[in-house]
VEXSERO-217407 format. One record per residue: z negated, x negated, y negated of N, C-alpha, C in turn; residue number from 0; chain; residue in one letter. Coordinates in nm, 3 decimals. Example, Ala and Ser with C-alpha at 12.3 -4.5 7.8 and 13.67 -1.06 7.14 Angstrom:
BEGIN
> nZ; nX; nY; caZ; caX; caY; cZ; cX; cY; pos; unit; code
> -0.780; -1.319; 0.569; -0.780; -1.230; 0.450; -0.780; -1.320; 0.330; 0; A; A;
> -0.708; -1.285; 0.225; -0.714; -1.367; 0.106; -0.787; -1.290; -0.003; 1; A; S;
//
This chain:
BEGIN
> nZ; nX; nY; caZ; caX; caY; cZ; cX; cY; pos; unit; code
> 0.855; 0.500; -1.069; 0.770; 0.383; -1.073; 0.855; 0.260; -1.104; 0; A; M;
> 0.791; 0.161; -1.157; 0.859; 0.037; -1.192; 0.886; -0.045; -1.066; 1; A; A;
> 1.008; -0.093; -1.050; 1.045; -0.172; -0.932; 0.972; -0.306; -0.933; 2; A; D;
> 0.945; -0.357; -0.813; 0.874; -0.484; -0.795; 0.737; -0.484; -0.863; 3; A; N;
> 0.677; -0.367; -0.869; 0.546; -0.353; -0.931; 0.457; -0.270; -0.840; 4; A; S;
> 0.367; -0.337; -0.768; 0.277; -0.268; -0.677; 0.154; -0.353; -0.652; 5; A; W;
> 0.049; -0.289; -0.604; -0.073; -0.359; -0.565; -0.124; -0.298; -0.436; 6; A; S;
> -0.086; -0.360; -0.326; -0.139; -0.323; -0.194; -0.255; -0.419; -0.169; 7; A; W;
> -0.378; -0.370; -0.174; -0.496; -0.456; -0.162; -0.577; -0.419; -0.038; 8; A; S;
> -0.643; -0.519; 0.021; -0.727; -0.493; 0.136; -0.852; -0.416; 0.093; 9; A; T;
> -0.895; -0.326; 0.179; -1.018; -0.251; 0.152; -1.140; -0.328; 0.203; 10; A; A;
> -1.123; -0.400; 0.313; -1.225; -0.489; 0.370; -1.151; -0.595; 0.448; 11; A; W;
> -1.217; -0.701; 0.484; -1.152; -0.809; 0.558; -1.096; -0.755; 0.689; 12; A; Q;
> -0.968; -0.780; 0.712; -0.902; -0.733; 0.835; -0.859; -0.588; 0.832; 13; A; G;
> -0.862; -0.524; 0.715; -0.828; -0.381; 0.707; -0.678; -0.354; 0.703; 14; A; S;
> -0.598; -0.455; 0.684; -0.454; -0.433; 0.671; -0.378; -0.492; 0.790; 15; A; T;
> -0.274; -0.423; 0.835; -0.193; -0.474; 0.945; -0.097; -0.584; 0.898; 16; A; P;
> -0.035; -0.649; 0.993; 0.066; -0.752; 0.963; 0.185; -0.685; 0.895; 17; A; E;
> 0.230; -0.741; 0.784; 0.346; -0.683; 0.714; 0.476; -0.738; 0.771; 18; A; T;
> 0.579; -0.653; 0.767; 0.711; -0.690; 0.815; 0.809; -0.676; 0.699; 19; A; L;
> 0.807; -0.771; 0.611; 0.893; -0.766; 0.493; 0.815; -0.730; 0.369; 20; A; G;
> 0.888; -0.710; 0.261; 0.828; -0.681; 0.131; 0.832; -0.531; 0.103; 21; A; K;
> 0.741; -0.482; 0.019; 0.747; -0.341; -0.020; 0.876; -0.312; -0.096; 22; A; P;
> 0.916; -0.185; -0.092; 1.034; -0.143; -0.170; 1.021; 0.005; -0.203; 23; A; K;
> 1.082; 0.045; -0.310; 1.086; 0.185; -0.349; 1.211; 0.250; -0.292; 24; A; Y;
> 1.196; 0.375; -0.248; 1.311; 0.455; -0.208; 1.389; 0.494; -0.334; 25; A; E;
> 1.506; 0.552; -0.315; 1.591; 0.589; -0.428; 1.524; 0.687; -0.524; 26; A; A;
> 1.429; 0.768; -0.474; 1.362; 0.866; -0.561; 1.265; 0.801; -0.661; 27; A; D;
> 1.237; 0.670; -0.644; 1.148; 0.593; -0.731; 1.004; 0.646; -0.728; 28; A; R;
> 0.973; 0.733; -0.630; 0.839; 0.788; -0.614; 0.775; 0.743; -0.484; 29; A; K;
> 0.856; 0.698; -0.390; 0.808; 0.663; -0.256; 0.818; 0.512; -0.237; 30; A; T;
> 0.704; 0.448; -0.216; 0.701; 0.304; -0.191; 0.677; 0.283; -0.041; 31; A; C;
> 0.759; 0.199; 0.021; 0.754; 0.177; 0.165; 0.716; 0.032; 0.193; 32; A; V;
> 0.621; 0.015; 0.284; 0.581; -0.117; 0.331; 0.581; -0.111; 0.483; 33; A; L;
> 0.672; -0.183; 0.546; 0.678; -0.184; 0.692; 0.570; -0.277; 0.745; 34; A; K;
> 0.499; -0.229; 0.850; 0.389; -0.304; 0.908; 0.394; -0.295; 1.060; 35; A; V;
> 0.322; -0.385; 1.125; 0.307; -0.383; 1.271; 0.169; -0.327; 1.301; 36; A; K;
> 0.165; -0.208; 1.361; 0.039; -0.143; 1.393; -0.004; -0.174; 1.535; 37; A; L;
> -0.133; -0.191; 1.553; -0.191; -0.212; 1.685; -0.263; -0.083; 1.727; 38; A; E;
> -0.267; -0.054; 1.859; -0.335; 0.067; 1.904; -0.486; 0.060; 1.880; 39; A; P;
> -0.546; 0.178; 1.866; -0.691; 0.193; 1.854; -0.750; 0.106; 1.742; 40; A; N;
> -0.695; 0.125; 1.623; -0.737; 0.044; 1.509; -0.749; 0.132; 1.385; 41; A; N;
> -0.839; 0.095; 1.296; -0.852; 0.161; 1.166; -0.801; 0.065; 1.060; 42; A; T;
> -0.713; 0.114; 0.975; -0.653; 0.034; 0.869; -0.684; 0.098; 0.734; 43; A; Y;
> -0.681; 0.017; 0.630; -0.703; 0.070; 0.495; -0.637; -0.020; 0.391; 44; A; A;
> -0.583; 0.042; 0.290; -0.526; -0.026; 0.174; -0.580; 0.041; 0.049; 45; A; Y;
> -0.605; -0.037; -0.053; -0.619; 0.016; -0.186; -0.480; 0.012; -0.248; 46; A; W;
> -0.432; 0.125; -0.297; -0.309; 0.130; -0.375; -0.355; 0.130; -0.520; 47; A; L;
> -0.345; 0.015; -0.581; -0.412; -0.019; -0.706; -0.562; -0.026; -0.677; 48; A; N;
> -0.635; -0.088; -0.762; -0.780; -0.102; -0.748; -0.835; -0.133; -0.887; 49; A; S;
> -0.965; -0.155; -0.893; -1.024; -0.190; -1.021; -0.968; -0.323; -1.072; 50; A; E;
> -0.941; -0.414; -0.979; -0.893; -0.548; -1.014; -0.741; -0.557; -1.024; 51; A; K;
> -0.671; -0.489; -0.935; -0.524; -0.497; -0.929; -0.465; -0.362; -0.967; 52; A; F;
> -0.378; -0.362; -1.068; -0.327; -0.236; -1.125; -0.175; -0.238; -1.143; 53; A; K;
> -0.104; -0.289; -1.043; 0.039; -0.309; -1.062; 0.129; -0.194; -1.015; 54; A; N;
> 0.074; -0.089; -0.953; 0.156; 0.032; -0.935; 0.161; 0.096; -1.073; 55; A; F;
> 0.277; 0.088; -1.137; 0.292; 0.138; -1.274; 0.416; 0.225; -1.286; 56; A; K;
> 0.411; 0.317; -1.381; 0.531; 0.394; -1.409; 0.623; 0.311; -1.499; 57; A; D;
> 0.738; 0.364; -1.530; 0.837; 0.288; -1.608; 0.791; 0.261; -1.751; 58; A; R;
> 0.690; 0.334; -1.796; 0.635; 0.311; -1.930; 0.520; 0.210; -1.927; 59; A; Q;
> 0.484; 0.161; -1.808; 0.380; 0.060; -1.796; 0.240; 0.114; -1.774; 60; A; G;
> 0.225; 0.245; -1.750; 0.094; 0.304; -1.723; 0.058; 0.286; -1.576; 61; A; H;
> -0.060; 0.232; -1.550; -0.105; 0.211; -1.412; -0.143; 0.342; -1.345; 62; A; S;
> -0.110; 0.352; -1.216; -0.151; 0.467; -1.136; -0.301; 0.460; -1.110; 63; A; A;
> -0.362; 0.573; -1.086; -0.504; 0.580; -1.052; -0.524; 0.514; -0.915; 64; A; V;
> -0.625; 0.428; -0.898; -0.650; 0.365; -0.768; -0.671; 0.471; -0.659; 65; A; P;
> -0.618; 0.440; -0.540; -0.626; 0.534; -0.427; -0.654; 0.455; -0.300; 66; A; Y;
> -0.755; 0.497; -0.224; -0.787; 0.433; -0.097; -0.717; 0.509; 0.014; 67; A; L;
> -0.627; 0.442; 0.084; -0.554; 0.499; 0.197; -0.614; 0.444; 0.325; 68; A; L;
> -0.669; 0.531; 0.410; -0.730; 0.492; 0.537; -0.664; 0.571; 0.647; 69; A; V;
> -0.628; 0.503; 0.757; -0.568; 0.574; 0.871; -0.603; 0.501; 1.000; 70; A; F;
> -0.594; 0.575; 1.112; -0.626; 0.521; 1.244; -0.507; 0.538; 1.337; 71; A; Q;
> -0.496; 0.445; 1.431; -0.396; 0.455; 1.536; -0.467; 0.493; 1.666; 72; A; T;
> -0.395; 0.557; 1.755; -0.451; 0.600; 1.883; -0.431; 0.492; 1.989; 73; A; K;
> -0.498; 0.511; 2.102; -0.474; 0.424; 2.217; -0.332; 0.448; 2.268; 74; A; N;
> -0.279; 0.350; 2.338; -0.144; 0.366; 2.395; -0.142; 0.472; 2.500; 75; A; K;
//
């Protein structure tokens, strides 16, 4: 994937946790990491690319297919 090229978008208002720094790619150039602060008993969601934002791209400039990532945290 192209470095400094990503689109982490909210799925709904309040769907994303507080970020702790900027996204970065691991050395394999396939894994993008975004550190966040998670709260217990919460549902979070990100669009990785979307219809509007298409900045997850390969090195040739082709946008990745939009993907909705949804996950939940448990109670403490």
